[in-house]
C-alpha positions in Angstrom: 74.1 14.4 -89.8 76.5 11.7 -88.7 75.5 10.8 -85.2 79.0 9.5 -84.4 80.4 13.0 -84.9 78.0 14.5 -82.5 78.6 12.1 -79.6 81.0 12.7 -76.7 84.4 10.8 -77.0 86.4 12.6 -74.3 85.6 12.4 -70.6 87.4 14.2 -67.7 86.1 11.9 -64.9 87.6 13.6 -61.8 88.7 13.8 -59.2 86.6 16.6 -57.8 88.5 19.7 -56.6 91.6 18.7 -58.5 91.7 21.4 -61.2 89.2 19.9 -63.5 87.4 23.1 -64.1 90.5 24.8 -65.4 91.4 21.7 -67.5 87.9 21.7 -69.0 88.4 25.3 -70.1 92.0 24.9 -71.3 90.9 21.9 -73.4 88.2 24.0 -75.0 90.8 26.4 -76.3 92.1 23.8 -78.7 90.6 23.9 -82.2 90.3 20.2 -82.3 88.3 19.9 -79.0 84.8 21.0 -78.1 84.0 20.9 -74.4 80.3 21.2 -73.6 79.2 24.4 -71.9 77.5 22.6 -69.1 80.8 21.3 -67.6 79.3 18.6 -65.3 76.1 17.1 -66.8 76.7 13.8 -64.9 74.3 12.1 -67.3 76.0 8.7 -67.0 75.2 8.4 -63.2 72.3 10.7 -62.5 69.5 8.1 -62.9 71.4 5.5 -60.9 72.5 7.6 -57.9 69.3 9.7 -57.7 68.2 12.5 -60.0 67.8 14.9 -57.0 71.4 14.6 -55.9 72.8 16.8 -58.7 70.1 19.4 -59.5 71.9 20.9 -62.5 72.6 17.4 -63.9 71.0 16.0 -67.0 68.9 12.8 -67.0 67.6 12.9 -70.5 69.7 11.2 -73.2 68.5 13.6 -75.9 69.3 16.7 -73.8 72.7 15.2 -73.0 73.6 14.5 -76.7 72.4 18.0 -77.6 75.2 19.4 -75.5 77.7 18.2 -78.2 76.0 19.2 -81.4 78.1 22.3 -81.8 81.2 20.1 -81.7 80.4 18.1 -84.8 83.4 19.5 -86.8 85.9 18.7 -84.1 87.9 15.6 -83.4 86.9 15.5 -79.8 83.7 16.4 -78.0 84.1 16.3 -74.2 82.6 16.8 -70.8 83.9 16.9 -67.2 81.6 15.2 -64.7 83.9 14.8 -61.8 81.7 12.3 -59.8 82.3 9.7 -62.6 85.5 8.7 -61.0 83.8 7.4 -57.9 81.3 5.3 -59.8 83.3 3.3 -62.4 81.0 0.3 -62.2 78.2 2.5 -63.7 80.2 4.8 -66.0 82.7 2.4 -67.7 80.1 0.0 -69.2 78.0 3.0 -70.4 80.9 4.7 -72.1 82.1 1.5 -73.8 78.6 0.5 -74.9 77.1 3.9 -75.9 80.1 5.8 -77.2 82.8 3.2 -78.0 85.9 1.7 -76.4 88.1 4.3 -78.2 86.9 7.1 -76.0 89.6 9.0 -74.1 89.5 9.3 -70.3 91.4 11.9 -68.3 91.8 11.6 -64.6 93.3 14.3 -62.3 94.5 13.4 -58.8 95.2 15.8 -56.0 96.6 15.1 -52.6 93.6 13.6 -50.9 94.1 15.6 -47.7 93.9 18.8 -49.6 91.1 17.5 -51.7 89.0 16.5 -48.8 89.2 19.8 -47.0 88.7 21.8 -50.3 85.8 19.5 -51.2 84.1 20.2 -47.9 84.6 24.0 -48.3 83.2 23.8 -51.8 80.0 21.9 -50.7 79.6 24.2 -47.7 79.9 27.2 -50.0 77.4 26.1 -52.7 75.1 23.5 -51.2 72.5 24.5 -48.6 72.2 20.9 -47.4 75.7 21.0 -46.0 74.8 22.3 -42.5 78.0 21.2 -40.7 80.1 24.2 -40.1 83.3 22.4 -39.2 85.1 19.8 -41.3 85.6 17.1 -38.7 81.8 16.9 -38.0 81.0 16.7 -41.8 83.8 14.1 -42.3 82.5 11.8 -39.5 78.9 11.6 -40.9 79.6 11.9 -44.6 78.9 8.3 -45.7 76.0 7.7 -43.4 74.4 11.0 -44.3 74.8 10.4 -48.1 73.0 7.1 -48.0 70.2 8.3 -45.6 69.4 11.5 -47.5 68.4 10.9 -51.1 69.0 14.6 -52.0 72.5 14.8 -50.6 75.2 15.5 -53.2 77.8 12.8 -53.9 80.4 15.6 -53.5 79.7 15.3 -49.7 81.3 11.9 -49.6 84.5 13.4 -48.4 86.1 10.1 -47.4 85.3 8.0 -50.4 86.2 10.6 -53.0 89.9 10.5 -52.0 90.2 6.7 -52.0 91.7 6.7 -55.5 93.2 3.3 -55.8 90.1 1.2 -56.6 88.6 4.0 -58.7 91.7 4.5 -60.9 92.4 0.8 -61.2 88.9 0.2 -62.5 89.4 2.8 -65.2 92.8 1.5 -66.1 91.4 -2.1 -66.3 88.1 -1.1 -68.0 89.1 1.5 -70.6 91.6 1.4 -73.4 92.7 5.1 -73.3 93.4 6.6 -69.9 95.6 9.6 -69.1 96.4 10.6 -65.5 97.5 14.0 -64.4 98.9 14.7 -60.9 97.7 18.0 -59.7 101.1 18.9 -58.2 102.7 18.6 -61.7 99.8 20.5 -63.2 100.3 23.5 -60.9 104.1 23.4 -61.4 104.0 23.6 -65.2 100.6 23.9 -66.8 101.8 24.1 -70.4 104.0 21.0 -70.1 101.1 19.0 -68.6 98.8 20.3 -71.4 101.3 19.2 -74.0 101.2 15.7 -72.5 97.5 15.7 -72.8 97.7 16.8 -76.4 100.1 14.0 -77.1 97.7 11.6 -75.4 94.9 12.8 -77.7 97.3 12.8 -80.7 96.6 16.4 -81.7 98.8 19.3 -82.3 100.3 21.1 -79.3 99.0 24.7 -78.9 99.8 27.4 -76.5 97.1 27.8 -73.8 96.0 31.2 -72.3 96.2 30.6 -68.6 95.3 34.1 -67.5 91.7 33.5 -66.7 91.0 31.8 -63.3 88.3 29.2 -63.0 86.3 28.2 -59.9 88.3 30.3 -57.5 87.7 29.1 -53.9 89.2 30.0 -50.5 86.1 31.9 -49.3 83.1 31.1 -47.1 79.7 32.6 -46.3 79.6 34.5 -43.0 75.9 34.0 -42.6 73.9 30.9 -43.3 70.7 32.9 -44.1 72.6 34.9 -46.8 74.0 31.6 -48.2 70.5 30.2 -48.4 69.2 33.3 -50.1 72.0 33.3 -52.7 72.3 29.6 -53.4 68.6 28.4 -53.3 65.9 29.1 -55.8 63.4 31.5 -54.1 60.8 34.2 -55.0 63.2 37.0 -54.3 65.8 35.7 -56.8 63.1 35.2 -59.4 61.8 38.7 -58.9 65.3 40.2 -59.3 65.8 38.2 -62.4 62.7 39.9 -63.9 63.6 43.2 -62.5 67.2 43.0 -63.8 67.1 41.1 -67.2 70.8 41.7 -68.0 72.8 38.7 -66.9 76.1 40.6 -66.7 74.6 43.2 -64.4 73.1 40.4 -62.1 76.6 38.8 -62.0 78.1 42.1 -61.0 75.6 42.6 -58.2 76.1 39.0 -57.0 79.9 39.5 -56.8 79.4 42.7 -54.6 77.0 40.8 -52.3 79.4 37.9 -52.1 82.3 40.2 -51.3 80.4 41.9 -48.5 79.1 38.7 -46.9 82.1 36.3 -47.1 85.4 35.8 -45.5 88.6 33.8 -46.0 88.4 30.1 -45.3 90.6 29.1 -42.2 93.4 26.7 -42.7 92.7 23.0 -41.8 93.7 22.1 -38.2 96.8 20.1 -37.5 94.7 17.4 -35.8 92.5 17.0 -38.9 95.6 16.9 -41.2 97.1 14.0 -39.1 93.7 12.2 -39.0 93.5 12.4 -42.8 97.1 11.3 -43.4 96.4 8.2 -41.3 93.1 7.5 -43.1 94.6 7.8 -46.6 98.1 6.4 -46.0 97.4 2.8 -47.2 95.4 3.9 -50.2 98.2 6.3 -51.3 100.7 3.5 -51.0 98.6 1.4 -53.3 98.0 4.1 -55.9 101.7 4.8 -55.9 102.5 1.2 -56.8 99.7 1.2 -59.4 100.9 4.3 -61.2 104.6 3.5 -60.6 104.8 7.0 -59.1 105.9 7.7 -55.5 103.0 9.8 -54.1 103.7 8.9 -50.5 104.8 12.4 -49.7 101.1 13.2 -49.6 100.7 11.4 -46.3 104.1 12.1 -44.7 
């Protein structure tokens, strides 16, 4: 078996909460692309940032490479670890050295104000260590908490994740093949943006089925105890797994429990919007110049 043809050569590196889950699945519809079924292995950073920060991540190189074995017949084998964007100093040398400088990099950028609030809601929804119930409190302690708690997910770095300029510039300077998607454009015309991706990858344009929704947010747990029960490994979940061996049935039950114990996420407050606009204003100006694309409407 040719090892080169079983190694990843396509990386969707972020940003988190910018449509990367749908992009991952749309890319996987193309016959020339295989996207691994663990969307975010985060192998390239797990050992450096702490293996307990991303519990579902992969630390073993052999396990990581096994994710791509089924893609040996395709032109591209990809993954979508969205925290890679924030750690270019770790990721870029590894990609170039392990997988070659011809690897393709895709970056998706979303309005950092929207991204920050959506990111907080996502972590609050799925991570039991996010115990701040309001965005402003979590925002204020995000960096200090991350560096003091070795089990805290990097997705909780709500401030840093939206400071795109240095992150994107590092990839543009350090990688030969980088394609950038603006989330606003992606929402406006999905097929057009996918066609641009196919051009970047130099593969045939294909029609994508956009009917299936991926990683639908906008909801929150009403009770922290129920969240803990549903999100954390515990004896009750293990017992139910043995009692109900059919995965599809467990998913159905889970959806019913979620529906009965969740509510719609409230809109971000006007005060928080203004605070975020002020925080990100300079960085948005710099990324606009870097990309030669006026994105200043994000902070107006």
